[in-house]
Biopython code that builds the backbone (N, CA, C, O; Angstrom):
import numpy as np
from Bio.PDB.StructureBuilder import StructureBuilder

atoms = [
    (1, "UNK", "N", (3.425, -27.250, 6.215)),
    (1, "UNK", "CA", (3.318, -25.800, 6.128)),
    (1, "UNK", "C", (1.959, -25.412, 5.555)),
    (1, "UNK", "O", (1.423, -26.089, 4.678)),
    (2, "UNK", "N", (1.429, -24.343, 6.050)),
    (2, "UNK", "CA", (0.182, -23.820, 5.503)),
    (2, "UNK", "C", (0.483, -22.970, 4.288)),
    (2, "UNK", "O", (1.414, -22.165, 4.291)),
    (3, "UNK", "N", (-0.309, -23.155, 3.257)),
    (3, "UNK", "CA", (-0.122, -22.319, 2.065)),
    (3, "UNK", "C", (-1.121, -21.171, 2.103)),
    (3, "UNK", "O", (-2.265, -21.336, 2.527)),
    (4, "UNK", "N", (-0.673, -20.022, 1.658)),
    (4, "UNK", "CA", (-1.522, -18.839, 1.620)),
    (4, "UNK", "C", (-1.974, -18.618, 0.191)),
    (4, "UNK", "O", (-1.171, -18.677, -0.740)),
    (5, "UNK", "N", (-3.246, -18.368, 0.023)),
    (5, "UNK", "CA", (-3.797, -18.151, -1.304)),
    (5, "UNK", "C", (-3.955, -16.649, -1.518)),
    (5, "UNK", "O", (-4.890, -16.037, -1.002)),
    (6, "UNK", "N", (-3.043, -16.067, -2.277)),
    (6, "UNK", "CA", (-3.091, -14.636, -2.569)),
    (6, "UNK", "C", (-3.642, -14.469, -3.978)),
    (6, "UNK", "O", (-3.017, -14.885, -4.953)),
    (7, "UNK", "N", (-4.804, -13.865, -4.074)),
    (7, "UNK", "CA", (-5.448, -13.702, -5.376)),
    (7, "UNK", "C", (-5.142, -12.324, -5.951)),
    (7, "UNK", "O", (-4.656, -11.431, -5.257)),
    (8, "UNK", "N", (-5.437, -12.182, -7.228)),
    (8, "UNK", "CA", (-5.265, -10.881, -7.872)),
    (8, "UNK", "C", (-6.161, -9.830, -7.228)),
    (8, "UNK", "O", (-5.781, -8.664, -7.124)),
    (9, "UNK", "N", (-7.346, -10.243, -6.798)),
    (9, "UNK", "CA", (-8.270, -9.305, -6.164)),
    (9, "UNK", "C", (-7.715, -8.799, -4.838)),
    (9, "UNK", "O", (-7.848, -7.616, -4.525)),
    (10, "UNK", "N", (-7.102, -9.673, -4.064)),
    (10, "UNK", "CA", (-6.545, -9.234, -2.783)),
    (10, "UNK", "C", (-5.352, -8.308, -2.995)),
    (10, "UNK", "O", (-5.162, -7.360, -2.233)),
    (11, "UNK", "N", (-4.549, -8.571, -4.020)),
    (11, "UNK", "CA", (-3.439, -7.669, -4.331)),
    (11, "UNK", "C", (-3.953, -6.304, -4.783)),
    (11, "UNK", "O", (-3.395, -5.273, -4.408)),
    (12, "UNK", "N", (-5.016, -6.299, -5.588)),
    (12, "UNK", "CA", (-5.590, -5.039, -6.054)),
    (12, "UNK", "C", (-6.164, -4.244, -4.884)),
    (12, "UNK", "O", (-6.003, -3.025, -4.833)),
    (13, "UNK", "N", (-6.825, -4.912, -3.953)),
    (13, "UNK", "CA", (-7.381, -4.235, -2.778)),
    (13, "UNK", "C", (-6.270, -3.637, -1.921)),
    (13, "UNK", "O", (-6.392, -2.509, -1.445)),
    (14, "UNK", "N", (-5.199, -4.381, -1.725)),
    (14, "UNK", "CA", (-4.071, -3.868, -0.950)),
    (14, "UNK", "C", (-3.454, -2.656, -1.632)),
    (14, "UNK", "O", (-3.100, -1.680, -0.970)),
    (15, "UNK", "N", (-3.325, -2.714, -2.960)),
    (15, "UNK", "CA", (-2.772, -1.584, -3.703)),
    (15, "UNK", "C", (-3.680, -0.361, -3.599)),
    (15, "UNK", "O", (-3.193, 0.764, -3.490)),
    (16, "UNK", "N", (-4.995, -0.573, -3.632)),
    (16, "UNK", "CA", (-5.924, 0.553, -3.494)),
    (16, "UNK", "C", (-5.787, 1.209, -2.122)),
    (16, "UNK", "O", (-5.862, 2.433, -2.015)),
    (17, "UNK", "N", (-5.588, 0.415, -1.080)),
    (17, "UNK", "CA", (-5.406, 0.983, 0.254)),
    (17, "UNK", "C", (-4.127, 1.807, 0.335)),
    (17, "UNK", "O", (-4.096, 2.851, 0.986)),
    (18, "UNK", "N", (-3.080, 1.341, -0.324)),
    (18, "UNK", "CA", (-1.827, 2.099, -0.355)),
    (18, "UNK", "C", (-2.031, 3.413, -1.097)),
    (18, "UNK", "O", (-1.538, 4.454, -0.663)),
    (19, "UNK", "N", (-2.749, 3.372, -2.206)),
    (19, "UNK", "CA", (-3.004, 4.592, -2.979)),
    (19, "UNK", "C", (-3.809, 5.583, -2.152)),
    (19, "UNK", "O", (-3.536, 6.783, -2.191)),
    (20, "UNK", "N", (-4.792, 5.103, -1.407)),
    (20, "UNK", "CA", (-5.580, 5.986, -0.541)),
    (20, "UNK", "C", (-4.676, 6.646, 0.497)),
    (20, "UNK", "O", (-4.801, 7.844, 0.751)),
    (21, "UNK", "N", (-3.776, 5.884, 1.092)),
    (21, "UNK", "CA", (-2.852, 6.450, 2.084)),
    (21, "UNK", "C", (-1.949, 7.503, 1.454)),
    (21, "UNK", "O", (-1.682, 8.539, 2.063)),
    (22, "UNK", "N", (-1.480, 7.242, 0.240)),
    (22, "UNK", "CA", (-0.624, 8.212, -0.449)),
    (22, "UNK", "C", (-1.406, 9.475, -0.781)),
    (22, "UNK", "O", (-0.891, 10.581, -0.618)),
    (23, "UNK", "N", (-2.635, 9.325, -1.243)),
    (23, "UNK", "CA", (-3.452, 10.500, -1.572)),
    (23, "UNK", "C", (-3.742, 11.345, -0.333)),
    (23, "UNK", "O", (-3.692, 12.574, -0.397)),
    (24, "UNK", "N", (-4.041, 10.707, 0.778)),
    (24, "UNK", "CA", (-4.288, 11.453, 2.018)),
    (24, "UNK", "C", (-3.019, 12.168, 2.459)),
    (24, "UNK", "O", (-3.067, 13.328, 2.869)),
    (25, "UNK", "N", (-1.894, 11.485, 2.378)),
    (25, "UNK", "CA", (-0.620, 12.096, 2.752)),
    (25, "UNK", "C", (-0.329, 13.314, 1.882)),
    (25, "UNK", "O", (0.121, 14.347, 2.379)),
    (26, "UNK", "N", (-0.587, 13.188, 0.590)),
    (26, "UNK", "CA", (-0.335, 14.304, -0.328)),
    (26, "UNK", "C", (-1.299, 15.464, -0.065)),
    (26, "UNK", "O", (-0.891, 16.626, -0.060)),
    (27, "UNK", "N", (-2.577, 15.145, 0.153)),
    (27, "UNK", "CA", (-3.593, 16.185, 0.381)),
    (27, "UNK", "C", (-3.320, 16.956, 1.672)),
    (27, "UNK", "O", (-3.489, 18.174, 1.722)),
    (28, "UNK", "N", (-2.900, 16.245, 2.705)),
    (28, "UNK", "CA", (-2.636, 16.877, 3.996)),
    (28, "UNK", "C", (-1.214, 17.419, 4.112)),
    (28, "UNK", "O", (-0.827, 17.947, 5.155)),
    (29, "UNK", "N", (-0.435, 17.286, 3.029)),
    (29, "UNK", "CA", (0.948, 17.772, 2.981)),
    (29, "UNK", "C", (1.793, 17.181, 4.115)),
    (29, "UNK", "O", (2.531, 17.890, 4.799)),
    (30, "UNK", "N", (1.660, 15.860, 4.293)),
    (30, "UNK", "CA", (2.408, 15.171, 5.340)),
    (30, "UNK", "C", (3.775, 14.698, 4.862)),
    (30, "UNK", "O", (4.648, 14.381, 5.670)),
    (31, "UNK", "N", (3.956, 14.652, 3.550)),
    (31, "UNK", "CA", (5.228, 14.234, 2.927)),
    (31, "UNK", "C", (5.635, 12.823, 3.355)),
    (31, "UNK", "O", (6.802, 12.574, 3.655)),
    (32, "UNK", "N", (4.672, 11.907, 3.380)),
    (32, "UNK", "CA", (4.952, 10.522, 3.752)),
    (32, "UNK", "C", (4.981, 9.589, 2.547)),
    (32, "UNK", "O", (5.132, 8.378, 2.709)),
    (33, "UNK", "N", (4.839, 10.134, 1.350)),
    (33, "UNK", "CA", (4.735, 9.303, 0.158)),
    (33, "UNK", "C", (5.952, 8.399, -0.021)),
    (33, "UNK", "O", (5.809, 7.207, -0.293)),
    (34, "UNK", "N", (7.135, 8.961, 0.129)),
    (34, "UNK", "CA", (8.361, 8.181, -0.049)),
    (34, "UNK", "C", (8.440, 7.064, 0.984)),
    (34, "UNK", "O", (8.790, 5.933, 0.647)),
    (35, "UNK", "N", (8.119, 7.368, 2.232)),
    (35, "UNK", "CA", (8.156, 6.357, 3.289)),
    (35, "UNK", "C", (7.133, 5.248, 3.036)),
    (35, "UNK", "O", (7.417, 4.072, 3.266)),
    (36, "UNK", "N", (5.949, 5.627, 2.565)),
    (36, "UNK", "CA", (4.920, 4.629, 2.270)),
    (36, "UNK", "C", (5.389, 3.702, 1.156)),
    (36, "UNK", "O", (5.245, 2.484, 1.258)),
    (37, "UNK", "N", (5.951, 4.274, 0.094)),
    (37, "UNK", "CA", (6.413, 3.457, -1.026)),
    (37, "UNK", "C", (7.570, 2.545, -0.618)),
    (37, "UNK", "O", (7.633, 1.396, -1.056)),
    (38, "UNK", "N", (8.481, 3.042, 0.210)),
    (38, "UNK", "CA", (9.571, 2.197, 0.705)),
    (38, "UNK", "C", (9.013, 1.042, 1.531)),
    (38, "UNK", "O", (9.479, -0.091, 1.411)),
    (39, "UNK", "N", (8.029, 1.322, 2.359)),
    (39, "UNK", "CA", (7.432, 0.282, 3.199)),
    (39, "UNK", "C", (6.744, -0.783, 2.357)),
    (39, "UNK", "O", (6.850, -1.975, 2.646)),
    (40, "UNK", "N", (6.046, -0.355, 1.325)),
    (40, "UNK", "CA", (5.384, -1.312, 0.431)),
    (40, "UNK", "C", (6.431, -2.162, -0.277)),
    (40, "UNK", "O", (6.254, -3.371, -0.422)),
    (41, "UNK", "N", (7.502, -1.546, -0.712)),
    (41, "UNK", "CA", (8.560, -2.288, -1.387)),
    (41, "UNK", "C", (9.232, -3.313, -0.484)),
    (41, "UNK", "O", (9.599, -4.399, -0.932)),
    (42, "UNK", "N", (9.391, -2.967, 0.777)),
    (42, "UNK", "CA", (10.032, -3.885, 1.729)),
    (42, "UNK", "C", (9.115, -5.038, 2.107)),
    (42, "UNK", "O", (9.577, -6.142, 2.393)),
    (43, "UNK", "N", (7.815, -4.777, 2.105)),
    (43, "UNK", "CA", (6.853, -5.827, 2.482)),
    (43, "UNK", "C", (6.728, -6.823, 1.367)),
    (43, "UNK", "O", (5.970, -7.786, 1.481)),
]
sb = StructureBuilder()
sb.init_structure("model")
sb.init_model(0)
sb.init_chain("A")
sb.init_seg("    ")
for serial, (resi, resn, name, xyz) in enumerate(atoms, 1):
    if name == "N":
        sb.init_residue(resn, " ", resi, " ")
    sb.init_atom(name, np.array(xyz, "f"), 0.0, 1.0, " ", f" {name:<3s}", serial, name[0])
structure = sb.get_structure()
């Protein structure tokens, strides 16, 4: 099996991208924040 090396930096970058998506959703009043958070939790 191949092992994946997930670093703290890659987790932080992924979290920043999620935050950007949430901020855009909130600014544009798309009301997708709950769906985004559920998707992150499931992943």
